[in-house]
N, C-alpha and C positions, 0 to 999 in steps of 0.2 A: 552585524550579527548579534543575536541574542542567545545566550545559553541559560537554560532554566533547569532546575532540579524539581521534579514533581513532588518527591517526598524525601527529605534528607535522611530519614531514618531507614529507608529501604536498603536491602542488601542483595547483591547479586547471588543467584543460586550457584553454589560451589560444589555440588554433589558430583558433577560429571567431570571426570578426568580421563579422557581417552589416552591409553598408553599402549595399545596393541594395534597392529596393522589392520586386522579384521574388524576391530571395533571402529577405528578411524574411518575405514572404508564405508561402513554402515552409516556413520555420522555424516560423511561427505554426501552420500546419496540422499540421506534424509534432509540435509540442509538445502539441497537443490530441489527438494520437493518429491523425492522418490522414496516414499514410505515403504514400498514393497520389499526392499532388501532388508529391512530392519528385522523381520522375523528370522531370517537366516542367522543373523548375528546373535539374536536372543537365545538361540539354542546353545550357544558356545560361551556365553558370558555369565559370570556369577554376579548378577546385579540386583538380587532380591532385596537386599537391605536398602540400596539406594533407590530402587523403584518404590518401595514402600514409603520411604521418607519423601521422595519426590512427588508422590501423588496424593499426599495428605495436605489439607489446608494448613499451612504453617501459621504461627501466631501473627506474622506480618501480612498474610495474604489479604486480609480485609482492609488494610490501610491503603487502599487504592482510590482512584478517583472515578470509578464507574458508579453509576446510579445504583443505590441499594435496592430500589424497586423499579419495576418496569417490565415491558414485554420480554418474553424468553428470547435468548439469542437466536437470531436467524428466523424469527417468526413474523417479521414485518413483511407485508405484501402490498403491492400496488396494482394498478390496472395493467394487465398483461398485454403485451404486443409481440408480434413476430416480425422481424426485419430480415429480409434476404440480402446477403452480401456474397457475391461470387457463388450463388446457389446454396449457400449455407444458411440455415435458419438460426437467427440470433434471438435469444430470449431477452426481452426488454420489459421493464416495469416503470410505470409513470405514476408519480404522486403529484396530483394537482395542488396548486397553492390555494389557500383559503380565499374566499371572495374579499376583495379589498386589501389583500396583503401587499400589493404593489403601491398602495397609497397614491394613486393617480399617476405614477410613473410607469415606464415600460416594465413588463414582467420579465424577471430574470429566469432563465432555465439553467439549472445546475446539473451538469452531466458528470456522473461519478463512474470511474473506470477502475476495476479491481486489478489485483496483481496475479502473478503466476501461481497456479495450483490453488486458487481461491475461487470465490464466486461473488456475486453482488452482495451477498449477506455479510461480507467482510466489512461493509460500510454501516453495519447495524447502528452504532452509536451516533454516527454523523447523520444518518437518515432520521433517526429518532429526534435529534436536535433541530433539524431543518424542516421537518414535515410541517406543512401548512404555511410556513413563512415564504417558501420559494417553490417553484415548480421543479420537481426532481425527476431526472431520468437516470435509471440504473440499468446496467446490462451485464449479461454473462459473456465473457470473451469466448470466441470459438473454441470448442472442446472443453469448456468449463461449465459448471453448473448445469442449467437446462438448455444450453445452446447446442447446436449440432457441431459435428466435426468435419472439417474439409478434407480434401484429398491429401495423401502423404506429401509432405514438402510445402504445404500451404500455410503452416504455422510459422509465420515470419513477422517481424516487427512491422515491416512495410505493409503486410496484408492486414494486420489488426489495426493499423492506422487507417486503411481503407474501410475496414469494418466500422470503426468509429465514425468515419465520414458518412457511411450509409445510415447509421443510426440517427445522426443529426439531421440528415436530409429528410428522413422519413418521419421522425417523431418531434423534431424541433426545427422546422424549416424556416422559421421567422423569429425575430427578436434577439435580444442580447443573450450571450452565453457565458457561463463560467465553467471551465473545464478542470476537473479534479482527477488526479491519477496517483495511485499508490503502486510503488515498485514497477512491475511491467506495465501497469496502467499509465504511469508517468512517461514511459518510453512510447506508449501508444499515442499520447498527446503530442510528443515530439515528432513522431512519424506523421501525424496529421498536419502539424505545422510545416513540416518539410514538403508535404504534398499540396497543401492548400493555404499558402500564406495569405491569400486574399480574404479567406474566412476570418482570420485573426485580425486583419486590418479593418474589416467591415463590421464584424459581429461579436467577436470575443472580447469581453470586458474584464476578464479576470482568469488567472490560472493558479492552481495549487498543486505542487509537486511534493510527494511524501515518500521518503526513503527510496529514492530512485537514482538512476544513472543516465548520463548522456553518452557513455561509452567506456570501454576498458574493463569490462567485467571479467575477462579472461585472466586478469591478474589477481583476483580475490583469493584469499587463502583459508576462508572459513574459520579463522581463529586458530589454525593448526600449522602456522608457519609454512615452510616449503611443501610439506606433505599435503596441505590443503589444495595448493595449486595443482599438484599431481592428480588429486582426486577429482577436481573440477574437469581436468582434461580428459579423464577416462569416463566421466559420468554419462556423456551421450551414448557411448558404445554399450555401457552397462544397462542403460535405460532401454536401448533397442533390444538387447538380449532378453530383458525382463518382459518387454511388451510381447514377445513371442511365447511367453510362458504364463498365461493367465491363471492357471491353477496354482502355480507356484506363487504368483503374486497374491492371490486371495489367501492362500495358506500363510504366507509370510505376514501379511497385514493382520490376520486373525491372531496368530500366536504372539505377534510382536506389538500388540496394541499398547501394552503398558510401557514398553521401551520407546515406542513411537511418541507417546505422550511426554516422556522424559526428554526426548530429543527436541520435540516441539517447544517445550518450556525453555530448553537451553538455547535454541537457535532462533526463536521468535520473540522472546521476552528477555528483559534484563533487570526486572524487578519482581518482587513477589506478586503473583496473580492467582486468582481463584482457580481451583481445579476444573470447574465447569468451563472456564474460558480456554484453558489448555485443551480440554476435550473437544470443545467446539472448533477450535483452530485445527486440531488434528483431523477432525471429521471433514472439514473443508478440503484439506490436502488429500485425504484418503479417497474422496469422491472423484478426484481428477483421474481420468483414464490414463493408463500407463503409456499408450501409444501417443497421447497428447503430450505427456511429459517428455517423452523421448524426442518428439518432433520439434518442440520448442527450444530444447537445450542448445543446439548449435547456433540458433539465431540470437539467443541471449549473449553468448560469448562474442558473436560478431557485431553486435549492436554498436552503432556509432552515429549519433545524431547531434554532435557538438555544433555543427554548422547551423542546424535548425534552431538553436537557442536564440539566434539573433531575431527570429520572428517574434519571440516573446517580449522583446524590449518594448518599453513604453506601455506596458500593460500592468495593472495591479497584479502583483505576483507574490505568492507565499511559497517558500521552500522550507520544509521541515525534515530533520534527520534525527535518528536515534544515535546518541553518542556511542552506544555499545552494540550497534548493528553489526552482526557478523556476516550477513548475507550480502548486503550492499553497504559497505563501510561508509562512514561519514565523509571520507575524503571525496567521494563521488558527488555529494551535495556541496561540499566546499568548492569543487570545480564549477558546478552549475552557478553557485552564488558569485563566484569570481567573474564568470562570463556575463552575469546579469546583476551588476552592482545596485540597481534600483530595487531589487527584490527585498522583501523582509525575510531574513534568514534566521531560523530558530533551531538551535541544537538542543535536544532534550536529554539531560543526564538521566542515568538509570532507565534507559529506553532501548529496546531492540528493534527488530525489523517490522513487527506488527504494531507500529506506533499508534495508529488510529484505534486499535482495540485495547492496547495496553494503557494509554493515557488519554481517554476520549475527551474528558472535560477540558484538558489543556489544549488538545487539538481543536476542539470545537470553539474555544475562546478565540484563537487566532483565525480560525476559519470564518467566524462571524465578522471579524474585523475586515478580512479580505472581501467578504460579500458586501459589507457596508461601503468599502471603497469602490467595488465593482458597480454597485447601485448608483453611486455618485457619478462614475464614469459613464454609465448608460444614460443618465439624465443629462449630463453636460458635455458628453463626448470629450472629456479630459480626465486624466488619471490623477488620483489623490496620492499616489505612491511613487512618483517618478523621482526618486532620490535615494541615496545611500543612507543606511541607518547607523553606520558607525559600528563600533565594537564595545560591548559591555556585557559583563556576566551578571545575570539576575538569578537569584536563588530564593524564590518565594517559599514560605512554609507550606502554604496550601494554594496551588495555582488557581483554584476556582474563585478565590477572592478578587482576582484580577478582572476588572470589568472591561467589556469591549470599548475600544476607543471610538468616540463619536467624531464625525467628520470635522466639526468645528475645532475639536482638540487637535486634530491632525493639522488643520490649517494654522492654528496658533503656534504649533511646534515648528512648522515648516520643515527645513532640512536638518534640524539640530539632532544631535546624537542623544540616544536614550541611555 
């Protein structure tokens, strides 16, 4: 396991201190992706001073590792496709690799699956880094982004595993695959492994799991001790009630947008981030339909794919977790890494749940190493990462100075600890 700190000078936002039941209830709903209830709390809470401070770019906000220049967040687009799964139209985008990118070897297709209440745009920085190098397939999960919504009760982890299977069969029917999943997207990858182990044996040459869980989400506390677990237990019923009140939802989101941004900052990030990133993340969450949010919540609590982890053995595997993740705590990644000792496991200090957006250069550095190993596996049908990495704490001043490991360096190190 490797523990890294992206910026040792970064400080956790300490403006938010829930100390009332109504406030904590709003926080709990927001933390599980239900921004609609926030407006109701906003009318009762005197948070003007905190909101003002929380939505200004603080002095440390620009000390991040996001590119200073580049395309606007969420503006990257690829070749659109529509894939039907169980009658539901799924929005898919494909970015083809540049000619000659495979350098004579088999062309890798990297499939990126986003998390709960987000969309394919949540992979903005990874897509930007990988474009042209590899063939990329990104898709909106059912009910999210531009995809259609299935029948009530169809929003289950098993079903989205079947959706991913349909996307692969339609858009990437041949060649080696690397599967990346963030949050619920990681659970989707596990569901696919449970359903189609032969696909992993024959075609999958790499897997990346970011801030996800193999099971036991019903025990999370949202950083609110026992109260948080109570909020998680009532969230599905609250979401169903809100789904029946679309006008109330729209009104709540409208008057609570500032509070929503503060809650997104609190529950999605653990380091100073720019205001536009908070707003972008809040917009992704707000675009998710309330009936979808309510339909998915029970399956998240019931999710358990620990047995399916065995299918991922003997593959190049990267597991990354935010040390301060309040939505899917690091302990869930600890469990995955313990079950898969050959994985490279990276815990990022000063990082929350939206790790790929919060610290993209660090994530991309490890991701490029994974893809290098996957490429070697595709060429030789053997993994360059079938070993444990040991335990050591690494605290770089600026993680972008770390260069991707070349295959020969990996061979030289063999199974030694870093």
